[in-house]
N, C-alpha and C positions, 0 to 999 in steps of 0.2 A: 558648674554639674546642673546646680538648680533651673539657673536660667536656662541652660541645653534644652534640660528637661520640659520645661514649659512653652516651648517653640512649638508650632502646631506643624505637623506631621504631613508634609507635603508628597508622600508617596501613594496614597489611596487616590490624591484627586488626579495625579501624573499620570497614573496608570488608568483613571477612567478618560480620562481625556484623549489616552492615545488608545481605548477600545472605543471610543464615539469617532475620532478619527478616521479607523480602519473598519467602522460599521461591524462591529463583533459585540457581542455581551463580554463582562468581563467575569475571566472565574472567581467563584463565590470564595474558595479556600484561599487563593493569592492576596483576593483582595480583604479577607480578614485578619489574614498574618501580616499586611501592611498597615492596617489600621489598627491594629494593638501592637504594633512593634515588636513582634517575636522575634527570636533569633534564627529559625529552623523553617524552611516550608518544604514539602513532600508531597508527591503527586499518588502516595499511597493510597490514601484516605479520599472518599468521596468517589466523587464522578469528574476528577481535575482531567484523565485521560482522555474520556469522551468531550468533553468541552475543547478541548486543545484540538480534538481529531476533526472537530465540525468545520474548522477553518485554520490548519496546522499553522501556516506561513504568518499570518495576521497575528494569531493567538502568542505565537513566541515571540513577532517583534514588539507587542506592546508588552508582553512579560518582563523582556529586555528595558524598555522603560520604566519599567516598575521596580525593576532591580537598581536601576542607575539613580532613581530617588530616595531609596530607603536608604538610611544611617543605620539601621539595628538589625538589619541581615546578615548573619554569619555562614548559616550553612543551608544549600539549596541541592536537594535529590529529585532530580526530574527521573523518577522511576519508571519504564516502562511505557515511554512516548512511542507507541506505535497502536496502528489502527487493526482492528480486530481480525484477523488472518491475512494482514497485508504487510506490507514495507515500514519502516522507521517514518517517524512524524518531521524528523531532521536535515536538512539540507545545507549547501556550502553556506548559503546565504546566510541561514538560520545561525548556523555554527560560527559566522564572522561575526555576526552580531553580537554573539553573546560572547566572543573573545573581546570586545571592543568594550562591551558593558561590563566583564568584570575588571578589565584594565582601569575603570574608571570608577571603581566600587572597592575602595579599599579593604572593606570591612566584610566582605565574601573571601572566606578562605578555604571553604571545601565545595565541591562538586560532586554530583555524582550522574552518570548518564548510562547507569546499569540497565540491564534488561531491556534496549530500546530498540535490539534490532539494527544495529549499527552495521556498515558492510564496510569494504575495499574502497569502495567510490569516496567515501569520505576521510581516506587516511589522512589526506594534506592538511584538511580543517582540523583534525583532531590532534595530528601533529604541532599544529600550532597554537591551538588549544592548549595541550599541555606544556610547551615551551615557552612561549611568551606572556603569558598571563602571569604579570612580576609581583600580583599579591596573593594568588593560590599556592594555597600547600597541600593540598589532599585531594586526587583526581579517582575515582572509581568509574572503570570501563567495563567491569565484568561480566560476564553472562550476555555478549552480544557475539551472538553464532556467527555473523556475517565480517568479522573481524579477521584478516589470512594475511599474507606474508607481505604485502605492499602496507598494511598497516603497522607489521612491526617493521620493517626498513623503515619506516617514515618516523616514526614512533623514534626508535634510538637514535637515528641520522638528526633529528629535531633537536633531544634533550642531550646529546654529544656537544653542538655546536652553540646550542644556545646558552645563556647563564640562568638556567631554569631554577625556580625557588623551592621547586616542590620537595615536601619532603617525604610524602607518604603517595605511594598509585599501586593501585589493584588492577591487573589484569588478567585475573584468573577466569577458571572455565570459559575458554575462548578454543570450542571446538576446531575452527578451524588452524590453530596452532598447534596445539598437543600432537597431534599424529607427526609434525613437519619436523626431519631429524636436524634438520638445520636451527630450530628454534633454542634450542637449549645452550649452545657454543657460544651461539648469537648474545641470547640474555647473560650468560656468563661473561663475555668481553664486556657488554657495555656496565654489567655490576661492578665489574675491576675498572674501567675508564671512569669511574665517577668518582675516585678515590682523591683526596685532597680539597680542593676547595669547595667541593658541591656537598648540597644542603639534604641530598638522599641518605635517608635513614631507614625506612621500611619499603619493603616493595614484597608484594605478594602475586604468585603468575601460576599456570599452571604447562608443568613440560611433560615431555614424555620419561618412562623412567629409566631408558638407556642414557638419557644426560642429564640427569640429577647432578652427577660428579662433577662436570662439567659446569653447574651454577655453583656448586660449595667450593669449588678452585676459583670462582671468580670473586664470592664472599670472603674468601679468606683475603684476599690483597685488598679488600676497602675494608678498612678498619671504622668507619664511619656509619658501616651500615649495622643497625644494631637490631633488626626485624624481619624475619624471611618467612614468609609462605608459600609452600609447595603443595598446592591443592588440586582434587580431582582427577586425580592420576590412581589408577591400584598399585601400589609398591610390594612388589616379592622381597622374599627377604635379602637379597642381596643388595638391594636399594637401602634397606634398614641398617643393615652392615657399613655402607657406605658413611650413612648418616652418622652412626657411633663412633667412626673412626673420625669425623671431621667436625663433631658439634659435642660440645662439652667443656668442663675446666681443664686446662692444660691441651687442646686441642687446636687445632689448625683455626676453626672458627667460634674460639672462646668469645669471641668479642660480641657474639649474639646473643641479646635478652630474650628475645621471642623466636620461637618454634612453631610455625600451624601447620598440621598436616591432616586437614579438612577434608573427610571423604578421599582419605588411602586407602581405606581398606587393608591395614595391616593385620587387621585379627589378634587372637591371643598369643601367636610365635610372636609375632612383629612387635606387639605389647613388650613381651618379656624382653625380647635383644634392645628396643629402644629405651627403654630402663637405664641400660647401662651410660644414658648421656647424663641420667641424674647423678651419678657418683659423684660425688666428693671430692676436692684435693686430700689427699693422706691417708686413704683408705685401701680397704684390703686388695682390691684385684690390682691399684696400681704397683705394687712391689711386685707382682707377677710379669710385668710388664716392661721393669726396666731393666732385666738382663737381657742383653741382646743374645747371649749365648743360649737362653731358655727354647729360644723359637728353632734353634739348630738342634738339640736333644728332645724337643717336644714342649708341648704345652703342660704346664702343670694344674694340678684344678685350684681352683680359688677355694678357701673354705667357707661355708655359707653360714651367715650368722642364725641362732637357734633362736628366734622369738615366736611365743606364745600367740600369737595375732593371725596366725595364716593356718591354713589346714592343708589337705593334702593335694588338692590344686595348686594352692600356692606352690606345695615345694616341689611339684611338678616342673609349675613355670619358673621357678629358681632355679632349677636343674637344667634347664632348656637355657634362661640366661648363662650359666656358667658355662655349658655347652658353646652357647655362641660369644661367649670371650674368649674360649680357648681357639674357637675357629680366626677369630679377628687378626688372635697372637700368631697361631699357626701361617697366615697368610702374610705376615710380615707390615702388618697397619699399624702398628705403634714405633714410633722414632726413638732413637734414645733423646734426642734434642728434647723434643717434647716430652720424652718422660721424666727427665731431669727437671724441667720447669715445671712439672706434674708434682714431681717430689718435693719441690725447692718452696712451695706455698704452704700457708699455716693452717692446721687441719680445720681449724673452727673461725676461721676468718672469711668474710663475704665481699674478697678480692675483686679484680675487674673482670674476671671472668666466671661464667655459668650462666645457666637460662634462669630466666628469672619467671616466664610464665611458657606453658605448652599446652598447646591446643591439639587435642584426639576425638574431635567432636565426628559421629558419623564414619567410624574406622571399624565397626563390627568386632568389637572388643567385648568379651563376656566375663565370667567372673574370675576365672585363670590369670586372665592377662590384666586384671585389672588388680589381683590380689599381688603380682610381681611387680606391679609399679608402685604399691604400697609399701611393698618389704624393701624394696630399693629407697623408699623415700623417709623408712624409719630407719634404716641403717646407716646411709652413704648420702643424703641429701644435704647442701648446706648453703646452696644459694636458691631452688626454687620456691615462688612464694604463690602462684595462681597456675591450677591445675584444670585446663577443660574435659571431661567426659562425658560431654552430652550427647544423648541419641545412642546412646550404648547399650546393648541390653545386659548391666553389670547384677541386679538382681541383689537379692537380701543378705546373701554370701559375704559380696563384696562391701556390703554395707556394714557388716559387722567387722568385717577385719579394719577398714576405714577406722572407725569408731574404735578399734581397741589404737590405734595410732594416736587417733585425737587424742584417749587418756594420758598418755606418754607427751606433754608441753615438751619435754626437752628432744625428743626425739622428733616430732612432727616441725619443729622448729627448723625455718621461717615459714610455713606454709601458714596461708592465711585464707584462702581460697580455694573452694571445690565445686566446679559450677556441676550438677547432679541432676539437670533438666533432664526428663524423658528419659530415664537409668531404669524404671522397670523396680523400683523400691517401693515395696509394701508394707505394713504394718510393725511386722517386725523389725527390719532394718530401720523405719524411722523411729522407732523406740529407742534402739539403741545408739543413732547417731544424737537423738535429744538427748540422753545420760550424757553422752560424751560432748556434747559443742558444752553444754552448763558445766562440764568440769575443765575446758580446756577456753577461756575466753578470750585468745587469739583466732581462732575460728569465727570470721566476721561475715562469709558470705557462703552458700550453700547453692547459686542459682535460682533459679525459678521453678519454684515446687508446686506451682498450684497443679500441673498433671501429676502428682504422685500418687500413683493407686491407692491410696490411704484413707482411713477416716479423717472426717474434718476435725476434728479434736485433738489426735495425734499431731498432725498437721501443722496446724497452726502452734501447737505448742513448741513444734520446733521452730517455725517461723518466728514466734517470739524469743524463744533463745539466741539465735543467730541476730536478731535486730539487736537485742541487748547488746552483745558482743560490739557488735558495730557502732552502737552510740557510745560504748564506752571507749573503745578504739579512736573516733573522733573527737572523744573528751581528751583524752589523753595526747593527743597529738594535737592540740588546740585548736579545735574546731568552736569554741565558745559553748560548749553544750556542758552543763553542769552534770558530773557524776551522778549524787543523788535525782536530781530530777529523769536522766536518762535512764537508771534502776527504776523508778518508780513506775514510769511510764510503759518501761518494756516489758516488765513482769508480772501484768494485770493476768490473771489466771483465767482462762478458758472455759468453758461452760462444761459441764460432765458428759453431754451426747450430744447429739445432732438433733435431736429433739427440742431440746434446750434453746442450742444455736437458731434455729427455725424460728422460734417463738421471739427471739429477741429482733430477729432478722424482720417479722412481721409486725411485732410491735413497733420498733421503730419507723417503717412504712407508715403504718397508721400515724403514727406521729406526724413524720414528715405531710402528710397529705391534709392533715387536720392544720397545720402551719399554715400551708399553700391557702389555703382554704381561706382562714383567718387573715390573712396578708391581703389576698385578691377581693373576694366577694363578701367579707365580713360575716356579721354573725347571722345573716339569712341563708347565708351561701351553707354555712356551718351547721343549720337545722336542719337544710334540703338534703344535707349531705347524712345525719344522723337518722333521718326519717327514711331512707333507700335504704341504708344499711341495717336499719329494723326489720324492715319490711324482708329484705333479704334474708335475715336471722330467722325470723319467723318460718319464712317459706323452706329454709333448709332443716328446720325443728320438724315441721309437720313434714317431710319428706322422710326424716330419722323416724318418727314415731310409726309411719304407716310401714317402715322399712323392718322395725322390730316387731310389730304386731303380722306382718304376713311371714315373717323367719319362725315366729312363733307356731303358727298355723302348719308349715310345711314341718317342721321338728314333731307336732302330733301326729302328723299324719304318717310320717316315717315310722314312729314308733307304732299308731295301729298295723301298719304294713308288717312290721316285723313279727308282732304277734302272731296274724294272719299265716304267715311262712311257716312258725315256728307249729302251728298247729296242722300243718299240710305235713311237714315233715315229719311229726309224731303218726302221723295217719300211714304215712305209705313206709315206714321203716318199723311197724309194730311187729309185724310178721312177714318174713323172706319168704319169695318162692324157696319149697323145698326142690333137693336133686332130684334125677330119675331115677337111680335102684330104691332110693327109699321110699319115693312114691309108688313103684312096684309092690314094694314089699307091706307098706301098711296103706292101701287105697282110701281106708277111710280118715284117716286123718289125714292124708295129703287133700283128698275131695274136701274135707271141712276147713281143711287152711287156703284154699283155692276160695272157697264158698265166702269164707271171713273177709279173705282179701277183696276178693270182687266187691263185696259190699263196702267196706271201708274205701275202695277207690272210687265207689258209686258217691257216696256223701261225700269225698275229697271233691268229685268232679262237678256236686252239685253248688258247691260254694264259690264264691268269684276269688280264686286267689292270684295277687296280682302278679304281674310279669316281670319279674327281676334278671339280671346276668347270675348264669349260674354259680358262677364261681364267689361272687359275692353272697349268692341264697346258701351255699353248703356250707360257707366256712360262716355265717350268723347261725345257723342252725347248730352247726357241730359245737361252736362255742356255748351256746346254751343249753344244749340237751343233753349232750355227750354224757356226762354222768348219771343222769337218771334212765339213760335207755342202757346203759351196760348190764345191768342184770335183766331184763325184761329177753334183750337178744340172745344172752347164753341161755337162758331157759328155754327158746324157740328152736336153737340150733340142737340144745341137746335132746329135746321134742322130735326134730326132724330126724336126724342121725340114729334114733333106738337106743340114745346111752341111755333111758329111763328103764328101759326091762334089761338091759343087763349090767346092772348099778352095781359095785360092791359093795359087799355089807359093811356096815360101817359109815358109810359115805352120808353126805347131807343132804335130804330130799329136798329140790327146789321146789315150792308153789308152781302149780298148771297154773297158764293165764290162759 
């Protein structure tokens, strides 16, 4: 092994030589991968597609020469190889050359040509690539809208005739195939024909909802197929009931370990129905389906386990689930043979049947549907280990219900992974999940939590708790990691708030910058950096002082304007205008009042009163002078209404102003 590692890598020179012969520039990403000996190459990063688009045929031929010379490359992802707004960059010649290169390179086992705008004109080369590459184990042809009936026929024929070694094939999201009614039965027959000596164990496709049962019947005949994906199709309740009838412990497709329903849009009702596939052997609903006489006399309501982990919405979803089970039983979907097998298994044994992984990403599931899944996981799950609920608007209510399940390790077992990426869980849900994950050390993954709309510190604490569980699980399974070391590394306390975290980031950035200067430029570069930083700090301090002085001046000016406004308010409201009847009865007082009012108005007009909004001026004046003006205003009102002359005996005499 050491001698092989010391040998020079000829792949970069072979690739550069091929590019020189074809008079093209090497693709930088591929050249770097070949030079460093990496195991995977992808065209998703950088400008790889643009480099290939400049001269497609020559660039792909040179790439094939580089693949032949590589001894470390195992995964090739040629994603999106098409010109902007144009057709694919692939042709019959380039696909044939790629097939020859893969046959000469036993280390490459995975290939992806997804989203490359492949069409039916390349159906035969693609079928030959899938069937004759003896070292290829995984092939991804998804998201190619041009592949239609000719491709489907050629692929099924090629894989059926040749001794293909493919284990996983992805032909999902092909819009040209999904509407075809014949594609589903054809795929079901192909899956059924691969039983026996075939190595195919996983298939991911998109079919019309009316053809789902044909595919499931083919899966039931192929016991070697353990992973099925039915994606990018809107499934109604009838399709979900078919899945419930066929998938799960003791069902015709009990050998399935993984079920992927991404972009199936089943909603809350479909999630409540689909929770039935998680029911383990020997649990409540199986006894109800064991008797064939029950379907004739009417279905019996299944008793629901009362758990304090869910609320009213979960209860309604569970009622929907119970009604769905009744509907399935009433339709006669449960056979007596499968029921006897279902009842004969041990209630706590991890037998050969039952799902291990369920993917429900992008299915439009809200809190009610998610809580129905959680309730079934807590009451009847015996096999599911990995649940993917990414990109569903579940929210904090679902997170609290899931945390209640996590707090009961015996009920949650064997579940250890729940993907919650982009599920709209906020601070309350993050806090509940953190406490539950710390209590249940079996939970070792919650997906990518970087998009969780919560504060940084609580989210980081949850990530650290999950990382600690993952390290402990790795140590327990013989991963070579010391448990005490993993605990010390994973339980580092996060900062108290986001300001402290930012301060740490900035300090670390400054330290890295100084280390770079010390390594590259020496002492002189560090001194220049310090001088420049000091000058910037001085400028910032000067600007801060000027801003503080300006704010102080503005605050003083606002106080002076408020005082002027108060004086004007007092002068305007000291003597209000008398009413007309009282002005006729007491012309002297009214005239004197008008004279005083006109004189006060003239005095107020002589001063420069600042113009402020009316609402703000009234609020300021009322708040400051309302208590002081109460007695003078009452006195003025009594004088104007003649109350002073008709004053009753014993009343208090108000002073005249």
